[in-house]
C-alpha positions in Angstrom: 7.1 9.7 -14.8 5.8 9.9 -18.3 9.1 10.2 -20.1 7.7 10.7 -23.6 5.6 13.7 -22.6 7.9 15.0 -19.9 5.1 14.8 -17.2 5.7 13.9 -13.6 2.8 12.8 -11.4 3.3 13.2 -7.6 1.1 11.9 -4.8 0.3 14.6 -2.3 -1.0 12.5 0.6 -1.8 15.3 3.0 -4.1 17.0 0.5 -5.6 13.8 -1.0 -4.4 14.8 -4.5 -2.0 14.1 -7.3 0.1 17.2 -8.4 1.1 17.2 -12.1 4.3 18.8 -13.3 5.8 19.7 -16.6 9.5 18.7 -16.0 10.8 20.5 -19.1 9.1 23.8 -18.1 9.6 23.0 -14.4 6.2 24.1 -13.5 2.9 22.8 -12.0 0.3 22.4 -14.7 -2.5 20.6 -12.9 -3.9 19.0 -9.7 -6.6 16.4 -9.2 -8.2 15.2 -6.0 -8.0 11.4 -6.0 -9.2 10.0 -2.7 -8.3 9.4 0.8 -4.5 9.1 1.5 -3.2 8.3 -2.0 -0.3 5.9 -1.8 0.9 4.3 -5.1 0.6 5.3 -8.8 1.2 3.8 -12.2 0.4 4.8 -15.8 -1.5 2.7 -18.3 0.7 1.5 -21.2 -0.7 4.2 -23.5 -0.1 6.8 -20.7 -3.7 8.1 -21.1 -4.7 6.9 -17.6 -3.2 7.2 -14.2 -4.1 4.6 -11.6 -3.8 5.7 -7.9 -4.4 3.6 -4.8 -6.0 5.2 -1.7 -5.1 3.4 1.5 -7.1 5.7 3.9 -10.7 5.4 5.1 -11.5 8.9 6.5 -11.1 12.6 5.7 -10.4 14.1 9.1 -11.6 17.5 10.2 -9.7 20.0 12.4 -11.2 20.7 15.9 -13.0 24.1 15.6 -10.8 26.9 16.9 -7.7 24.6 17.2 -4.4 26.6 17.2 -1.1 24.7 17.1 0.5 27.5 19.1 -2.0 27.0 21.8 -2.5 23.3 21.6 -3.2 22.6 25.2 -5.9 25.3 25.4 -7.6 24.8 22.0 -7.0 21.1 21.4 -8.8 18.1 22.9 -7.2 16.5 26.0 -8.9 13.2 25.2 -10.3 11.6 22.0 -13.9 12.5 21.5 -15.1 9.0 20.5 -14.0 5.5 19.6 -14.5 3.8 16.3 -16.8 2.3 15.2 -19.5 4.1 17.2 -22.6 6.2 16.8 -20.5 9.4 17.6 -17.9 8.6 15.0 -20.7 8.2 12.4 -22.9 11.2 13.4 -20.5 13.5 15.2 -20.6 14.8 18.8 -19.4 17.5 21.1 -16.4 17.7 23.5 -14.7 20.1 25.8 -11.3 21.5 24.7 -8.4 22.2 27.0 -9.9 25.5 28.1 -13.3 23.8 29.0 -15.1 25.3 26.0 -17.6 23.0 24.2 -16.7 22.4 20.6 -18.6 20.5 17.9 -16.7 17.5 16.5 -17.3 16.5 12.9 -18.1 12.9 12.2 -15.8 10.5 10.5 -18.7 9.3 8.4 -19.0 6.1 6.3 -15.6 4.2 6.1 -16.8 2.6 2.8 -17.3 5.6 0.6 -15.9 5.3 -2.9 -12.9 7.5 -2.1 -11.6 5.2 0.7 -9.7 1.9 0.2 -10.0 2.2 -3.5 -8.3 2.6 -6.9 -8.8 6.0 -8.5 -8.8 5.8 -12.3 -7.7 9.2 -13.7 -8.0 10.4 -17.3 -4.7 12.1 -18.1 -5.0 12.3 -21.9 -4.6 16.0 -21.3 -2.5 16.2 -18.1 -3.5 19.8 -17.5 -7.1 18.8 -17.3 -6.8 15.5 -15.4 -10.1 14.1 -14.0 -11.2 11.0 -12.1 -13.1 8.6 -14.2 -14.1 6.1 -11.5 -13.3 4.9 -8.0 -13.0 1.1 -7.8 -13.2 -0.4 -4.4 -10.8 -3.2 -4.0 -10.6 -6.1 -1.5 -13.0 -6.5 1.4 -15.0 -3.5 2.8 -14.7 -2.4 6.4 -17.2 -4.4 8.5 -17.6 -7.1 11.1 -15.0 -9.3 9.7 -12.6 -6.7 8.4 -11.6 -3.9 10.9 -8.9 -2.1 9.0 -10.2 -1.8 5.5 -8.4 -3.4 2.5 -5.5 -0.8 2.3 -4.7 -1.1 -1.4 -0.9 -0.5 -1.3 0.4 -1.2 -4.8 -0.8 -1.0 -8.4 0.6 -2.3 -11.7 -0.8 -2.1 -15.2 0.5 -5.1 -17.2 -0.5 -8.1 -19.3 -3.7 -6.4 -20.3 -4.9 -6.1 -16.6 -4.6 -3.8 -13.7 -3.4 -5.4 -10.5 -3.9 -4.0 -7.0 -2.4 -5.4 -3.8 -4.6 -5.2 -0.7 -2.2 -5.0 2.2 -4.7 -5.8 5.0 -6.5 -8.6 3.1 -3.4 -10.4 1.7 -5.0 -10.4 -1.8 -4.5 -9.1 -5.3 -7.5 -7.5 -7.1 -7.5 -8.0 -10.9 -9.3 -5.3 -12.8 -10.3 -5.2 -16.5 -8.9 -1.8 -17.8 -11.5 -1.6 -20.6 -14.7 -2.2 -18.4 -13.1 -1.1 -15.1 -14.7 -4.1 -13.6 -13.1 -6.3 -10.9 -12.5 -9.7 -12.5 -11.2 -11.7 -9.5 -9.2 -11.7 -6.3 -6.0 -13.7 -6.0 -5.3 -14.8 -2.4 -1.8 -14.8 -0.9 -1.9 -17.5 1.8 0.5 -19.6 3.9 -0.3 -23.4 3.8 -1.9 -24.4 7.1 -2.3 -20.8 8.2 -4.9 -19.8 5.6 -7.2 -18.1 8.2 -4.4 -15.7 9.4 -3.3 -12.4 7.7 0.0 -10.6 7.8 1.7 -11.4 4.4 1.3 -7.6 3.7 1.6 -7.4 -0.1 2.8 -4.0 -1.4 4.8 -3.4 -4.7 4.6 -5.6 -7.8 6.5 -6.3 -11.0 5.6 -8.3 -14.1 7.9 -10.8 -15.7 6.7 -10.9 -19.4 8.7 -14.0 -20.4 6.9 -16.2 -17.9 3.7 -14.3 -17.6 4.3 -14.1 -13.8 3.6 -11.4 -11.3 6.2 -10.8 -8.6 4.8 -9.4 -5.4 6.7 -7.9 -2.4 5.4 -9.6 0.7 6.6 -7.2 3.4 5.1 -9.1 6.3 7.0 -12.4 5.6 10.2 -10.9 4.0 9.6 -12.6 0.7 8.5 -12.1 -2.9 5.5 -14.1 -4.2 5.6 -15.6 -7.7 2.0 -15.5 -9.1 0.8 -17.2 -12.3 -1.4 -14.5 -13.7 -3.2 -17.0 -16.0 -4.2 -19.4 -13.3 -4.4 -16.6 -10.6 -2.4 -18.7 -8.1 0.7 -18.4 -6.1 3.5 -20.7 -7.4 6.2 -19.9 -4.9 7.6 -17.5 -2.2 11.2 -16.3 -2.7 13.3 -15.1 0.2 14.0 -11.3 0.3 15.4 -8.8 2.8 13.7 -7.3 5.8 10.3 -5.7 4.9 10.4 -5.7 1.0 8.2 -3.0 -0.4 9.0 -2.7 -4.2 10.0 -5.1 -7.0 11.4 -4.3 -10.4 11.9 -6.8 -13.2 14.7 -6.0 -15.8 14.5 -8.8 -18.3 15.6 -11.7 -16.0 17.1 -9.6 -13.3 14.9 -9.0 -10.2 15.5 -6.0 -7.9 13.8 -5.8 -4.5 13.9 -2.8 -2.2 13.9 -3.8 1.5 12.6 -0.9 3.6 14.1 -2.1 6.9 17.1 -3.8 5.3 19.8 -4.1 7.9 17.7 -2.6 10.6 18.4 0.4 12.9 21.0 -0.8 15.5 21.7 0.9 18.8 20.9 4.5 19.2 23.3 5.1 22.1 26.7 4.3 23.4 27.8 3.8 27.0 28.6 7.5 27.1 25.3 8.9 25.8 22.8 9.0 22.9 23.8 9.2 19.3 22.9 12.4 17.6 21.5 10.8 14.5 18.0 10.7 12.9 16.2 7.4 13.1 14.7 7.7 9.6 17.5 9.5 7.8 20.6 7.9 9.2 19.9 5.0 11.7 17.7 3.0 9.5 19.6 1.1 6.8 17.6 -0.3 3.9 18.9 -2.7 1.3 18.4 -3.8 -2.3 18.3 -7.5 -3.3 19.3 -8.5 -6.8 19.0 -12.0 -8.3 18.0 -13.8 -11.5 14.4 -15.0 -11.9 14.5 -18.6 -10.4 13.5 -21.6 -12.5 10.3 -23.3 -11.5 12.3 -26.3 -10.4 13.7 -24.2 -7.6 10.3 -23.0 -6.3 9.7 -25.8 -3.7 13.1 -25.3 -2.0 12.8 -21.5 -2.1 9.3 -21.7 -0.6 10.4 -24.0 2.1 13.2 -21.5 3.0 10.7 -18.7 3.4 8.4 -20.8 5.5 11.3 -21.9 7.8 12.7 -18.3 8.0 9.3 -17.2 9.4 8.8 -20.0 11.8 5.8 -21.4 9.8 7.1 -25.0 9.8 6.2 -26.5 13.2 6.7 -30.2 12.3 8.3 -32.4 9.7 4.8 -33.4 8.4 3.6 -30.1 7.0 4.0 -26.3 7.3 1.7 -24.5 9.5 0.6 -27.6 11.5 1.6 -28.3 15.1 3.0 -31.8 15.7 
């Protein structure tokens, strides 16, 4: 939300675009295609640029002749190919439910600019928004990386643009003037550096200490990153599956997507008539003051212990 201009930018994931609304006039004023499966957005401090992360790799095509009302007859009874494969790259043919041969479009290259990237959008004139550049973040899909980088969060602060790469457990640091990638900050667990699963998503910037706070959904924690040194200083305990962080002076707010969990979906008499997403799942919000650096070691040890990363008294991540 650009409060000064009364402009609302909304990610439309299904259509790979950002829709732009004039909230005072309550009308759509623009639309810009931004890449594959847009996920998170933020504005530059001057509000002239919109940064959008794209977590997807492919633009899927419908099966020719497919009709949702006749899914069994017109759809495919079995996936036409695996990935990666020659068929996924070049396309193939398959038989639909009625036995007719249909041409299946290829998935194409998983490393095109629109996939696993940051779209930089010029919104100086919101009604004429246009993509300036796609910046690939994290590691590309390949032999060592099977899921792409999945850039899940973006933040413009401290004269930089920060992007979290959920599948790589890294933060890409981008220069907003040159739009060049300056460095990658790794989020690692001592003794388990080769493993992934920290799953960084949302971020906040604490100006007083020049620190970046990063929601680590995979380990139920918030990382404290020294932006100057580009290094993790601590991990702070959070709720279940933290996804977003907000810093309000020294107050830190963390949204925990799974929070208190779901609980049972049935009684001894029968199933509960409640929606899993809307009613059964109970999220939570954590609120606390920014910790002092002297508290960092104890907080980090708590996170490691909570996740079962301490296997001996000698060191975390090491078997006795």
